[in-house]
C-alpha positions as CSV (number, residue, x, y, z in Angstrom):
1,M,0.0,-0.1,0.0
2,R,2.8,2.4,0.8
3,R,4.4,1.7,-2.5
4,I,1.2,2.4,-4.4
5,K,0.8,5.6,-2.4
6,K,4.4,6.5,-3.1
7,G,3.9,5.7,-6.9
8,I,0.8,7.9,-7.0
9,A,2.5,10.8,-5.2
10,V,5.5,10.6,-7.6
11,A,3.0,10.6,-10.6
12,L,1.2,13.6,-9.1
13,S,4.4,15.4,-8.7
14,L,5.2,14.7,-12.3
15,V,1.9,15.9,-13.6
16,L,2.2,19.1,-11.4
17,A,5.7,19.7,-12.7
18,L,4.7,19.3,-16.3
19,S,1.7,21.6,-15.7
20,L,3.8,24.4,-14.2
21,T,6.4,24.0,-17.0
22,A,3.5,24.4,-19.5
23,C,2.1,27.3,-17.7
24,G,5.6,28.9,-17.5
25,T,6.1,28.3,-21.3
26,K,2.8,30.0,-22.2
27,K,3.7,33.0,-20.2
28,S,7.1,33.2,-21.6
29,A,5.8,32.9,-25.1
30,E,3.2,35.8,-24.4
31,K,6.1,37.8,-23.0
32,N,8.1,37.0,-26.0
33,D,5.5,37.9,-28.6
34,K,7.2,40.0,-31.3
35,L,6.1,42.0,-34.1
36,V,8.5,43.4,-36.9
37,I,7.2,46.4,-38.8
38,A,9.1,48.0,-41.9
39,Y,8.5,51.3,-43.6
40,Q,10.1,53.8,-45.5
41,N,10.7,57.6,-45.4
42,G,7.9,60.0,-46.4
43,L,4.9,61.7,-45.1
44,S,2.6,58.7,-46.0
45,Y,4.1,56.6,-43.3
46,T,3.2,59.2,-40.5
47,P,0.4,56.8,-38.9
48,L,3.4,54.3,-38.2
49,L,5.5,56.8,-36.6
50,V,2.6,58.0,-34.4
51,M,2.0,54.2,-33.4
52,K,5.6,53.9,-32.6
53,E,5.7,57.1,-30.5
54,K,2.4,56.5,-28.7
55,K,2.8,52.7,-28.4
56,L,-0.7,52.1,-29.9
57,I,0.1,48.6,-30.9
58,E,1.0,47.6,-27.3
59,K,-2.2,49.5,-26.0
60,H,-4.5,47.6,-28.4
61,Y,-2.8,44.0,-28.0
62,G,-3.2,44.3,-24.2
63,K,-0.3,41.7,-23.7
64,D,3.5,42.0,-23.6
65,V,4.8,42.5,-27.2
66,N,8.0,43.6,-28.6
67,V,7.6,45.9,-31.7
68,D,10.7,46.2,-33.7
69,W,10.6,49.0,-36.1
70,K,12.7,48.8,-39.4
71,L,13.4,51.7,-41.8
72,L,14.1,50.2,-45.3
73,A,14.9,52.0,-48.6
74,S,12.2,50.4,-50.7
75,G,9.1,48.4,-51.0
76,A,10.8,45.4,-52.7
77,A,13.2,45.2,-49.6
78,I,10.1,45.1,-47.5
79,S,8.4,42.4,-49.8
80,E,11.6,40.3,-49.7
81,G,11.7,40.6,-45.8
82,I,8.2,39.1,-45.5
83,T,9.0,36.4,-48.0
84,A,12.1,35.5,-45.6
85,D,10.0,35.5,-42.7
86,S,11.9,38.4,-41.1
87,I,9.1,41.1,-41.4
88,D,5.5,40.8,-40.4
89,I,4.0,44.0,-41.5
90,G,5.2,46.6,-44.1
91,A,4.2,49.8,-45.6
92,I,4.7,50.0,-49.4
93,G,3.6,51.5,-52.5
94,T,0.2,50.0,-53.8
95,S,1.8,48.9,-57.1
96,V,4.5,47.0,-55.2
97,A,1.9,45.2,-53.2
98,I,-0.2,44.2,-56.1
99,N,2.9,43.0,-57.9
100,G,4.0,40.8,-54.8
101,I,0.5,39.4,-54.1
102,M,-0.1,38.5,-57.9
103,S,3.4,36.8,-57.7
104,K,2.2,34.6,-54.7
105,T,4.5,36.5,-52.1
106,P,2.8,35.5,-48.7
107,Y,1.2,38.7,-47.8
108,K,-2.0,40.6,-48.6
109,I,-3.0,44.3,-48.0
110,C,-4.3,44.7,-44.3
111,T,-5.1,48.5,-44.6
112,G,-5.0,51.5,-46.8
113,L,-2.6,54.1,-45.3
114,A,-2.2,57.3,-47.5
115,A,-3.3,59.2,-50.5
116,V,-0.4,61.6,-50.9
117,S,0.7,64.5,-53.3
118,C,3.6,63.7,-55.6
119,G,5.4,65.5,-58.4
120,I,8.3,65.3,-61.0
121,Q,10.8,68.0,-59.9
122,T,13.9,69.0,-62.1
123,N,16.8,71.2,-61.5
124,D,17.3,71.8,-65.4
125,S,15.6,75.1,-66.4
126,S,15.3,73.8,-70.1
127,I,12.9,71.0,-68.9
128,K,9.5,72.5,-69.2
129,T,7.4,69.4,-70.0
130,L,8.2,65.6,-70.1
131,K,8.9,66.1,-73.8
132,D,12.0,68.0,-72.8
133,I,13.6,65.2,-71.0
134,K,16.8,64.0,-72.8
135,S,18.0,60.5,-73.0
136,S,21.1,61.4,-70.8
137,D,18.9,62.8,-68.1
138,Q,18.4,60.8,-65.0
139,I,15.0,60.4,-63.3
140,V,15.0,59.0,-59.7
141,V,12.4,56.7,-58.4
142,T,12.6,54.4,-55.4
143,Q,12.9,51.3,-57.6
144,V,11.7,50.0,-60.9
145,N,7.9,49.0,-60.8
146,S,7.6,51.3,-57.6
147,Q,4.6,53.3,-57.1
148,P,6.6,56.5,-58.2
149,H,7.5,54.5,-61.3
150,I,4.0,53.6,-62.1
151,L,2.7,57.2,-61.7
152,L,5.5,58.5,-63.9
153,A,4.4,55.9,-66.5
154,M,0.8,57.2,-66.3
155,A,2.1,60.6,-66.9
156,A,4.3,59.4,-69.8
157,K,1.3,57.6,-71.4
158,K,-0.7,60.8,-71.2
159,E,2.0,63.2,-72.2
160,L,4.2,61.2,-74.6
161,G,1.8,58.3,-75.7
162,D,4.0,55.7,-74.3
163,A,3.9,54.5,-70.7
164,H,7.6,53.2,-71.0
165,A,9.0,56.2,-72.8
166,L,11.0,57.3,-69.8
167,D,12.1,53.7,-68.5
168,A,15.6,54.3,-69.8
169,N,16.1,57.3,-67.8
170,L,15.3,55.9,-64.3
171,V,17.8,55.5,-61.6
172,A,16.8,53.9,-58.3
173,M,17.4,55.6,-54.9
174,A,15.7,55.9,-51.5
175,N,13.5,58.9,-51.1
176,A,16.0,60.9,-49.0
177,D,18.9,60.2,-51.1
178,G,17.0,61.1,-54.4
179,Y,16.1,64.4,-52.7
180,S,19.8,65.1,-51.9
181,A,20.8,64.0,-55.5
182,L,18.6,66.4,-57.1
183,I,19.5,69.3,-54.7
184,S,23.2,68.7,-55.5
185,G,22.7,68.3,-59.2
186,A,23.8,64.7,-59.3
187,V,20.6,63.9,-61.2
188,Q,18.2,65.9,-63.3
189,C,14.9,64.8,-62.1
190,N,13.0,63.3,-59.0
191,M,9.5,61.6,-59.2
192,V,8.7,61.6,-55.3
193,F,6.0,61.9,-52.9
194,A,5.5,64.4,-50.2
195,P,7.2,65.9,-48.2
196,Y,10.2,65.7,-50.6
197,N,8.4,67.2,-53.6
198,L,7.3,70.1,-51.2
199,M,10.8,70.6,-49.9
200,E,12.4,70.3,-53.5
201,V,10.1,73.1,-54.9
202,K,11.2,75.5,-52.3
203,E,14.9,75.5,-53.7
204,D,15.6,78.4,-55.9
205,N,16.9,76.2,-58.8
206,I,14.0,73.6,-58.7
207,H,10.6,73.6,-60.3
208,E,8.0,70.9,-60.9
209,I,7.3,69.6,-64.4
210,P,3.6,70.1,-65.0
211,V,1.3,67.1,-66.0
212,S,-2.2,67.0,-66.9
213,E,-4.5,67.2,-63.7
214,D,-6.4,64.0,-64.7
215,V,-3.2,61.8,-64.8
216,W,-3.2,61.1,-61.1
217,A,-6.7,60.7,-59.5
218,K,-7.1,62.6,-56.4
219,G,-7.6,60.5,-53.2
220,D,-6.3,57.1,-54.7
221,T,-4.5,54.9,-52.2
222,L,-0.8,55.3,-53.0
223,I,0.6,53.5,-49.9
224,V,-0.8,50.5,-48.1
225,G,-0.1,48.4,-45.1
226,I,0.6,44.7,-45.8
227,A,0.6,41.7,-43.4
228,S,2.1,38.3,-43.8
229,E,-0.3,35.5,-44.1
230,K,1.6,33.8,-41.2
231,L,0.6,36.7,-38.9
232,Y,-3.0,36.8,-40.1
233,K,-3.5,33.0,-39.5
234,N,-1.3,32.5,-36.5
235,N,-1.9,35.5,-34.3
236,P,-5.2,37.2,-35.3
237,D,-5.2,39.2,-32.0
238,L,-1.8,40.9,-32.9
239,Y,-2.9,41.5,-36.5
240,K,-6.1,43.2,-35.3
241,A,-4.1,45.2,-32.8
242,F,-2.0,46.6,-35.6
243,C,-5.2,47.4,-37.6
244,D,-7.1,49.1,-34.6
245,A,-3.8,51.1,-33.8
246,T,-3.7,52.3,-37.4
247,E,-7.2,53.7,-37.1
248,E,-6.4,55.4,-33.8
249,A,-3.2,56.9,-35.4
250,M,-5.1,58.3,-38.3
251,K,-7.6,59.8,-35.9
252,Y,-4.9,61.3,-33.8
253,I,-3.1,63.0,-36.9
254,E,-6.3,64.4,-38.0
255,E,-7.2,65.8,-34.5
256,N,-3.7,66.8,-33.5
257,P,-1.7,67.9,-36.6
258,D,0.7,70.2,-34.6
259,E,1.5,67.5,-32.0
260,T,1.9,65.1,-34.9
261,A,4.5,67.6,-36.6
262,K,6.4,67.7,-33.3
263,I,6.8,63.8,-33.7
264,L,8.0,64.3,-37.2
265,T,10.7,66.9,-36.6
266,E,13.2,64.2,-35.7
267,T,12.5,62.7,-39.2
268,Y,12.5,65.8,-41.5
269,D,14.9,68.8,-41.8
270,A,12.0,71.2,-41.4
271,S,10.4,73.1,-38.7
272,Q,7.5,71.9,-36.7
273,D,5.2,74.7,-38.3
274,E,6.2,73.7,-41.9
275,I,5.6,70.1,-41.2
276,A,2.2,70.9,-39.5
277,S,1.3,73.0,-42.8
278,W,2.0,69.8,-44.8
279,L,-0.5,67.9,-42.6
280,K,-3.1,70.7,-42.7
281,D,-3.1,71.6,-46.3
282,G,-4.2,68.3,-47.8
283,A,-0.7,67.1,-49.1
284,V,-1.6,63.7,-47.7
285,Q,-4.8,62.0,-46.6
286,Y,-4.7,58.9,-44.4
287,N,-7.5,56.6,-44.9
288,S,-7.7,52.8,-44.2
289,T,-10.3,52.5,-47.0
290,L,-8.8,51.7,-50.3
291,Q,-9.4,53.9,-53.4
292,G,-8.3,53.3,-56.9
293,V,-6.5,50.0,-56.3
294,M,-8.3,47.9,-58.9
295,N,-7.9,50.8,-61.6
296,L,-4.1,50.8,-60.6
297,S,-4.0,46.9,-61.1
298,N,-5.7,47.2,-64.6
299,F,-3.3,49.9,-65.8
300,M,-0.2,47.8,-64.7
301,V,-1.6,44.9,-66.8
302,E,-2.5,46.9,-69.8
303,E,0.9,48.6,-69.9
304,K,2.8,45.3,-69.3
305,F,4.0,46.1,-65.8
306,L,2.1,43.0,-64.6
307,D,1.3,39.8,-66.4
308,K,-1.9,39.0,-64.6
309,G,-3.9,41.5,-62.6
310,A,-6.5,40.7,-59.9
311,S,-9.9,39.8,-60.9
312,S,-11.3,41.4,-57.8
313,I,-10.1,43.1,-54.8
314,D,-10.7,40.1,-52.7
315,E,-7.5,38.6,-54.2
316,L,-5.5,41.4,-52.9
317,V,-6.9,42.0,-49.4
318,F,-7.7,40.4,-46.0
319,D,-11.2,40.4,-45.2
320,N,-11.3,43.4,-42.8
321,V,-10.3,45.8,-45.7
322,K,-12.7,48.1,-47.3
323,G,-12.8,49.8,-50.6
324,E,-11.4,48.9,-53.8
């Protein structure tokens, strides 16, 4: 009888030990939850900087989470990071997202981020229209097939009759590097989003090359948030926390442009008042609802930037995303 009781006691001790180990492992896993978010330089990414500053993801998740923020040079680098399972969420140009999803990269759009002003600036006084750009002139975009490239192609289609007319002029640089290259005279043109286009035209020797008003539809979503399918399936609570944090960040920007500008002073070589003016004058509109994404996909197919486009918005987005 004593041996039986002793055996039972040992068994119970083992069960208790395993139970405690399991609990400890669970708590450890919760403490070690990690989210890697990648973004680029530009006014479009302000919601992410607000999230980072205000710790909104941590707030909405309600559990311990380590959010790792990475500033990368291009959407392609972010897309590659998700493929390599080193990035969970990214903010990239809509065209890059479409291309990646249709190429079976394991992510989808999780939110719209921004409709933002853009422009083609030049330091060459002889360039009055796109027709004046010579074969030797260099035009900066963040990468081939990037959102700036596709918008430039739309302008080339309208003004020159060929969406690919300026492809041979392209040189790839990160936004900040392209800005510096244009200012220094190292390149002749820069196709870029706010705030860099706004900063460039303030320079005495730089002007914007005009394009037809109907080339770029106002309010179209140019930057989107993407999330890995792995995150969406394996940690829906953390995925939702990011989406909820995005909405709160956008509301904060709208209601607190001056405070938001203060956050951005660490990112841009501009005063708080100047940055606040960018946020107030409509240079960028933050909206999680998509606009113009299917039209963009169709253009990319028609002009051979994409072999096969999406048949519907559902191919491109997770089920919480609204708009098209």
